[in-house]
C-alpha positions as CSV (number, residue, x, y, z in Angstrom):
1,M,12.5,-74.5,-93.5
2,F,13.4,-74.0,-89.8
3,D,15.1,-77.1,-88.2
4,I,15.1,-76.9,-84.3
5,E,17.6,-79.7,-83.9
6,R,20.3,-77.8,-86.5
7,W,20.3,-75.1,-84.1
8,Q,20.5,-77.2,-81.1
9,E,23.7,-78.7,-82.7
10,I,24.9,-75.0,-83.4
11,F,24.5,-73.5,-79.6
12,D,26.0,-77.3,-78.2
13,T,29.1,-76.3,-80.4
14,I,29.3,-72.3,-79.4
15,R,28.4,-73.4,-75.7
16,K,31.7,-76.3,-76.0
17,N,34.0,-73.7,-77.5
18,K,32.9,-70.4,-75.9
19,L,36.3,-68.8,-75.5
20,R,37.2,-69.6,-79.3
21,T,33.8,-68.7,-80.7
22,F,33.8,-65.4,-78.5
23,L,37.6,-64.4,-79.9
24,T,36.4,-65.4,-83.6
25,G,33.0,-63.4,-83.2
26,L,35.2,-60.5,-81.7
27,S,37.5,-60.3,-84.9
28,V,34.3,-59.9,-86.8
29,A,32.6,-57.7,-84.7
30,S,36.0,-55.2,-84.7
31,G,36.8,-55.5,-88.6
32,I,32.9,-53.9,-88.6
33,F,33.3,-51.5,-85.7
34,I,36.3,-50.0,-86.8
35,L,35.5,-49.6,-90.9
36,V,32.2,-47.8,-89.5
37,I,34.1,-45.5,-87.2
38,L,36.7,-44.8,-89.6
39,L,33.9,-44.4,-92.4
40,G,32.1,-41.9,-89.4
41,F,35.0,-39.9,-89.3
42,G,35.9,-39.2,-93.1
43,Q,32.1,-38.1,-93.4
44,G,33.2,-36.3,-90.2
45,M,35.9,-34.4,-91.7
46,Q,34.1,-33.9,-95.0
47,N,31.5,-32.1,-92.9
48,G,34.1,-29.8,-91.1
49,I,35.2,-28.5,-94.9
50,A,32.1,-28.0,-95.8
51,Q,31.3,-25.9,-93.1
52,E,34.4,-23.8,-93.2
53,F,33.7,-22.7,-96.9
54,E,29.7,-22.4,-96.2
55,E,30.7,-19.3,-93.9
56,D,31.3,-17.6,-97.1
57,A,29.9,-17.8,-100.7
58,S,31.2,-21.2,-102.1
59,N,32.6,-19.8,-105.4
60,R,34.1,-16.8,-104.0
61,I,37.4,-15.1,-105.3
62,I,39.3,-12.6,-103.6
63,V,42.3,-10.5,-104.9
64,W,44.4,-8.7,-103.0
65,T,48.2,-7.2,-103.9
66,Q,51.4,-6.8,-102.3
67,V,54.9,-5.3,-103.3
68,T,56.7,-7.1,-106.7
69,T,59.3,-9.5,-106.2
70,K,60.9,-9.5,-109.4
71,E,62.5,-6.7,-111.8
72,H,59.8,-6.0,-115.1
73,K,60.4,-4.3,-118.2
74,G,62.9,-1.9,-116.5
75,L,61.1,-1.5,-112.9
76,N,63.0,-2.7,-110.0
77,P,61.4,-5.2,-107.4
78,G,59.7,-3.9,-104.2
79,R,57.1,-1.8,-106.0
80,P,54.0,-1.6,-104.1
81,I,50.8,-2.6,-106.4
82,Q,47.6,-0.5,-105.6
83,I,44.2,-1.8,-107.3
84,R,41.9,1.3,-108.4
85,N,38.4,1.8,-109.5
86,E,39.4,1.8,-113.1
87,N,40.9,-2.1,-112.6
88,Y,37.3,-2.5,-110.8
89,D,35.2,-1.3,-113.7
90,F,37.1,-2.8,-116.5
91,I,36.7,-6.5,-114.9
92,E,33.3,-5.7,-114.1
93,S,32.8,-4.8,-117.8
94,K,34.9,-7.5,-119.2
95,F,33.6,-10.3,-117.6
96,S,30.0,-9.4,-117.2
97,E,28.6,-12.3,-118.4
98,V,30.2,-14.7,-115.8
99,L,30.0,-12.4,-112.8
100,K,27.2,-13.0,-110.3
101,D,28.3,-10.9,-107.3
102,K,31.1,-8.1,-107.0
103,S,32.3,-5.4,-104.3
104,A,35.6,-3.8,-104.2
105,N,36.8,-3.2,-100.6
106,L,38.4,-0.2,-98.7
107,F,39.6,-0.4,-95.0
108,V,38.8,3.0,-93.6
109,S,42.7,3.8,-91.5
110,N,42.6,4.8,-88.4
111,A,38.3,5.2,-87.9
112,Q,37.3,6.3,-84.6
113,V,33.8,5.3,-84.0
114,N,31.5,6.7,-81.4
115,Y,27.8,6.6,-80.5
116,K,26.7,9.6,-78.2
117,K,29.4,9.5,-75.6
118,E,30.3,6.1,-76.2
119,S,33.5,5.0,-78.1
120,V,33.4,1.7,-79.8
121,G,36.6,-0.4,-81.7
122,Y,35.4,-1.9,-84.6
123,S,36.9,-1.8,-88.0
124,V,35.3,0.5,-90.7
125,Q,35.3,-0.6,-94.5
126,G,33.9,0.8,-97.6
127,V,31.9,-1.8,-100.2
128,H,29.6,-2.2,-102.7
129,D,26.5,-3.5,-102.4
130,G,26.8,-6.9,-103.7
131,F,29.4,-7.4,-100.8
132,Q,26.5,-8.8,-98.7
133,F,26.2,-11.8,-100.9
134,V,29.6,-12.7,-101.2
135,E,30.1,-12.5,-97.6
136,N,27.3,-14.5,-97.3
137,Q,25.5,-12.0,-95.2
138,Y,21.7,-11.5,-93.9
139,M,19.7,-8.5,-93.0
140,S,18.0,-8.1,-89.3
141,Q,16.9,-5.0,-89.6
142,G,16.7,-2.7,-92.3
143,R,18.5,-2.8,-95.5
144,Y,22.1,-3.0,-96.9
145,I,24.0,-0.6,-99.0
146,N,22.9,0.0,-102.5
147,Y,23.6,1.0,-105.7
148,H,22.3,4.7,-104.9
149,D,24.2,5.0,-101.5
150,H,27.3,4.4,-103.7
151,K,26.4,7.0,-106.7
152,N,25.1,9.5,-104.1
153,V,28.1,9.5,-101.8
154,S,25.8,8.6,-99.2
155,K,26.7,9.1,-95.5
156,V,24.8,5.7,-94.4
157,A,26.3,2.9,-92.5
158,V,25.7,-1.0,-91.8
159,I,26.1,-2.4,-88.6
160,S,25.8,-6.0,-87.1
161,N,24.0,-7.9,-84.6
162,V,27.0,-7.9,-82.6
163,I,27.6,-4.0,-82.9
164,K,23.9,-3.7,-82.1
165,R,24.0,-5.6,-78.7
166,E,27.1,-3.6,-77.3
167,I,26.0,0.1,-78.4
168,F,22.2,-0.5,-78.0
169,K,22.4,-3.1,-75.3
170,N,18.9,-4.6,-77.5
171,S,16.6,-2.3,-76.1
172,E,17.0,0.6,-78.3
173,D,16.1,0.3,-82.6
174,P,19.3,1.5,-84.0
175,L,17.8,2.2,-87.2
176,N,18.3,5.8,-88.5
177,E,20.3,6.5,-85.5
178,Y,23.9,8.3,-86.0
179,L,27.3,6.8,-85.3
180,D,30.1,9.2,-85.6
181,I,33.0,8.3,-87.4
182,S,35.9,10.3,-87.3
183,G,34.2,13.2,-86.8
184,I,31.4,12.8,-89.4
185,K,27.8,11.6,-88.9
186,F,26.5,8.4,-90.3
187,K,23.0,7.4,-90.3
188,I,22.4,3.8,-89.6
189,I,20.3,2.0,-92.2
190,G,20.6,-1.7,-91.2
191,V,21.4,-4.6,-89.3
192,Y,23.3,-7.6,-90.6
193,G,24.6,-11.0,-89.4
194,D,27.0,-13.4,-91.1
195,M,26.6,-16.8,-91.3
196,G,30.3,-17.2,-90.6
197,G,29.5,-16.3,-87.0
198,E,30.0,-13.4,-84.8
199,R,33.7,-13.4,-85.4
200,E,33.0,-11.6,-88.5
201,E,30.4,-9.2,-87.4
202,E,32.8,-6.8,-85.9
203,R,33.1,-4.6,-89.0
204,I,30.7,-1.8,-90.0
205,F,30.0,-1.1,-93.8
206,I,29.6,2.2,-95.4
207,P,29.3,3.1,-99.4
208,M,32.6,2.4,-101.2
209,S,32.4,5.9,-102.9
210,T,31.7,7.4,-99.3
211,A,35.1,5.7,-98.0
212,Q,37.1,6.6,-100.7
213,R,36.3,10.6,-100.8
214,V,35.6,11.4,-97.2
215,F,38.0,9.7,-96.0
216,N,40.6,10.2,-98.4
217,G,40.7,6.7,-100.2
218,S,41.2,9.0,-103.1
219,D,40.4,6.0,-106.2
220,K,42.2,3.1,-104.2
221,I,41.0,-0.4,-103.4
222,N,42.4,-3.0,-100.8
223,N,40.5,-6.2,-102.3
224,L,38.2,-7.3,-104.8
225,Y,35.6,-9.9,-104.3
226,Y,33.3,-11.9,-107.1
227,T,31.2,-14.6,-107.0
228,L,30.2,-16.3,-110.7
229,Q,27.1,-17.6,-112.3
230,P,26.1,-20.9,-111.1
231,V,26.7,-23.7,-113.9
232,E,25.3,-27.2,-114.1
233,N,28.1,-29.2,-112.3
234,F,31.1,-28.8,-110.2
235,D,33.9,-29.7,-112.5
236,Q,32.5,-27.3,-114.9
237,A,32.1,-24.4,-112.2
238,V,36.0,-25.1,-111.0
239,A,37.0,-25.0,-114.6
240,E,34.9,-21.7,-115.3
241,S,36.3,-20.1,-112.0
242,M,39.9,-21.2,-112.5
243,R,39.5,-19.5,-116.2
244,F,38.1,-16.2,-114.7
245,S,40.8,-16.0,-112.2
246,N,43.8,-16.4,-114.5
247,D,42.5,-14.0,-117.2
248,M,41.5,-11.4,-114.3
249,K,45.1,-11.9,-112.7
250,R,46.6,-11.6,-116.3
251,Y,45.1,-8.4,-116.8
252,L,46.1,-7.2,-113.2
253,Q,50.0,-7.8,-114.4
254,D,49.3,-6.4,-117.6
255,A,47.9,-3.2,-116.1
256,H,50.4,-2.8,-113.4
257,T,53.3,-4.1,-114.9
258,V,54.1,-7.1,-113.0
259,A,56.0,-9.9,-114.3
260,P,54.1,-12.7,-115.2
261,D,56.0,-15.1,-112.7
262,D,55.9,-12.7,-109.7
263,L,53.8,-14.7,-107.3
264,S,54.0,-12.2,-104.5
265,A,52.4,-8.7,-106.5
266,I,49.2,-9.7,-107.2
267,N,47.4,-12.7,-105.1
268,V,44.1,-14.6,-106.2
269,F,42.3,-16.8,-103.5
270,N,39.8,-19.3,-105.4
271,T,37.3,-20.9,-102.8
272,L,36.5,-23.6,-105.7
273,E,40.1,-24.7,-106.1
274,E,40.2,-24.7,-102.1
275,V,37.3,-26.9,-102.1
276,K,38.3,-29.3,-104.7
277,R,41.9,-29.6,-103.5
278,F,40.4,-30.3,-99.9
279,F,37.5,-33.0,-101.6
280,T,40.3,-34.7,-103.4
281,L,42.4,-35.2,-100.3
282,M,39.1,-36.5,-98.6
283,N,38.1,-38.7,-101.5
284,G,41.8,-40.3,-100.8
285,I,41.1,-40.3,-97.2
286,K,38.2,-42.5,-97.4
287,L,39.9,-44.6,-100.0
288,F,42.4,-45.3,-97.1
289,F,40.2,-45.6,-94.5
290,W,37.9,-48.2,-96.7
291,F,41.3,-50.1,-97.6
292,V,42.2,-50.5,-93.5
293,G,38.4,-51.2,-92.7
294,I,38.1,-54.1,-95.3
295,C,41.4,-55.6,-94.5
296,T,40.7,-55.9,-90.9
297,I,37.0,-57.4,-91.9
298,I,39.3,-59.7,-94.1
299,A,41.0,-60.6,-91.2
300,G,38.3,-61.6,-89.2
301,V,36.8,-63.6,-92.2
302,V,40.3,-65.8,-92.5
303,G,39.6,-66.2,-88.5
304,V,36.2,-67.6,-88.9
305,S,37.3,-69.8,-91.9
306,N,40.2,-71.1,-89.8
307,I,37.7,-71.9,-86.8
308,M,35.4,-73.8,-89.1
309,L,38.3,-75.9,-90.4
310,I,38.9,-76.6,-86.9
311,V,35.6,-77.4,-86.6
312,V,35.8,-80.0,-89.5
313,K,38.6,-81.5,-88.0
314,E,37.0,-82.0,-84.7
315,R,33.8,-83.3,-86.1
316,T,35.5,-85.5,-88.7
317,R,33.9,-88.7,-87.2
318,E,30.8,-87.2,-86.5
319,I,30.7,-86.1,-90.2
320,G,31.8,-89.9,-91.1
321,V,28.8,-91.4,-88.9
322,R,26.5,-88.9,-90.5
323,K,27.3,-90.0,-93.9
324,A,27.5,-93.8,-93.1
325,L,23.7,-93.4,-92.1
326,G,22.9,-91.5,-95.2
327,A,23.4,-88.2,-94.8
328,K,23.8,-86.1,-98.4
329,P,26.9,-84.2,-99.2
330,W,25.0,-80.9,-99.2
331,S,23.4,-81.5,-95.9
332,I,26.8,-81.7,-94.2
333,V,27.9,-78.4,-96.3
334,G,24.8,-76.7,-94.8
335,M,25.4,-77.8,-91.6
336,I,29.0,-76.0,-91.5
337,L,27.6,-73.1,-93.1
338,H,24.9,-72.6,-91.1
339,E,27.3,-72.0,-88.0
340,S,29.9,-69.9,-90.1
341,I,26.9,-67.7,-91.2
342,F,25.2,-67.4,-87.9
343,V,28.6,-66.5,-86.1
344,T,29.6,-63.8,-88.9
345,A,26.2,-62.6,-88.8
346,I,25.9,-61.6,-85.2
347,S,29.2,-60.5,-84.6
348,G,28.8,-58.2,-87.7
349,F,25.6,-56.8,-86.3
350,V,27.2,-56.5,-82.9
351,G,30.2,-54.3,-84.2
352,L,27.6,-52.4,-86.6
353,I,25.2,-51.6,-83.2
354,F,28.0,-50.7,-80.8
355,S,29.9,-48.5,-83.7
356,M,26.6,-46.3,-84.7
357,G,25.6,-46.1,-81.1
358,L,28.8,-44.3,-80.6
359,L,28.5,-42.1,-83.3
360,E,24.9,-41.3,-82.5
361,L,25.7,-40.9,-79.2
362,L,29.1,-38.9,-79.4
363,G,29.2,-37.4,-83.1
364,P,27.2,-34.4,-82.6
365,Y,29.5,-33.1,-79.7
366,I,32.6,-33.7,-81.7
367,E,33.6,-30.2,-83.2
368,V,37.3,-30.2,-83.7
369,D,39.4,-28.3,-86.7
370,Y,37.8,-29.9,-89.9
371,I,35.8,-32.8,-88.0
372,V,32.2,-32.1,-87.3
373,N,29.6,-34.3,-86.3
374,P,31.1,-38.1,-87.4
375,S,28.4,-40.1,-89.0
376,V,27.6,-42.8,-91.4
377,N,24.8,-43.7,-93.7
378,F,23.0,-46.3,-92.4
379,N,22.5,-47.8,-95.9
380,V,26.0,-48.1,-96.3
381,A,26.8,-49.5,-93.5
382,I,23.9,-52.2,-93.0
383,S,25.0,-53.1,-96.8
384,T,29.0,-53.8,-95.3
385,V,27.3,-56.0,-92.7
386,F,25.0,-58.4,-95.4
387,V,28.4,-58.0,-97.3
388,L,30.4,-59.5,-94.5
389,I,27.9,-62.0,-94.0
390,F,28.4,-63.3,-97.8
391,A,31.9,-63.0,-97.0
392,G,31.6,-65.5,-93.9
393,A,29.0,-67.5,-96.3
394,A,32.3,-67.7,-98.2
395,A,34.7,-68.6,-95.8
396,G,32.7,-71.4,-94.3
397,F,32.1,-72.9,-97.8
398,F,35.7,-74.3,-98.2
399,P,35.8,-76.2,-95.2
400,A,32.1,-77.2,-95.4
401,W,33.1,-78.9,-99.0
402,R,36.4,-80.5,-97.4
403,A,33.9,-82.4,-94.7
404,A,31.3,-83.3,-97.4
405,N,34.1,-84.9,-99.4
406,I,35.7,-87.1,-96.7
407,H,35.4,-90.7,-97.3
408,V,33.3,-92.6,-94.7
409,I,36.2,-94.8,-93.9
410,D,38.9,-92.4,-93.4
411,A,36.4,-90.8,-91.0
412,L,35.4,-93.3,-89.1
413,R,38.8,-94.1,-88.7
414,D,39.6,-90.6,-87.2
415,E,40.7,-90.3,-83.7
């Protein structure tokens, strides 16, 4: 039931002790403010990491080779390892049940690209049809390289939106036009975009078989790209991905006579492993943020408890008079708790409003390395405030209980 006299008492006490009440409220508000800001930046880091991996397929696996660093089976270190078509075909056959998208990659060395009389400086790469999905590319016009282009060694090319704007100035339709690549005409069959942004669109793609045969690539391959079939949960996906990576690496080591402990000759980058490593780190950072924020809130709650002890001490004589006039112990407890909860609740909501407002105003504009749009779930934030209010009630209870148990005679004697 609303008691106007109780509220008048609370506001009278606050007016008489403005500075003390302000400092107490500030400690509580700053605790909520710091916790929400830290949680917001934790979410921002998670957003940034997720964005980094969204640029390509989330379960992408890449293989590349260098030179051996260890002697193995009588072969000296320093041997360059070259992936070939037979390796790509064997992996496709052996692991067909788990593979979703696949492609090899060959860089066409020293490719000179011209359109009519204009020369452009973009790299040319031979790929299979699965490369589009591994790289998270989409088609703006036409189509991508397909199986028949690879089988027929077709002289066709796919350019990017960036290249289209530079060469065709957005005024011409590039489809069915011809690019001159090192003196050989390639018909443009499609225009692609990349989810990773324009920095990923500085490449021209041609069929792998054409790159190998026309540009003397023989059966050489620079990189292998794979994605795996989706599974039920993240942990299972990581386990399947690591199993495939290890089995594939073991096969390539055996096929090219590489020592099992040679960490340089054959390299495998597994996106899911990196994702798991980052998210494990993120969980640790979030726990640390929670710890710092909660410690700050506890400091504020302790401050509220200390202030309530001072209030009880200052109002001891008043409490004695109330009890002499017949006030019940729980009415004394309620009087002290009421003020404690009021100060804690108002301070908590002020800290919440300021922190949420700051994140809402500035969050969308924050884009630094691995931190994008820091924000916090409102339900989590509001729940934190209610927990704080409960903690404030608990902080005020013990001083209130002490006040309720003061003997009337002792209270009336207090100066």
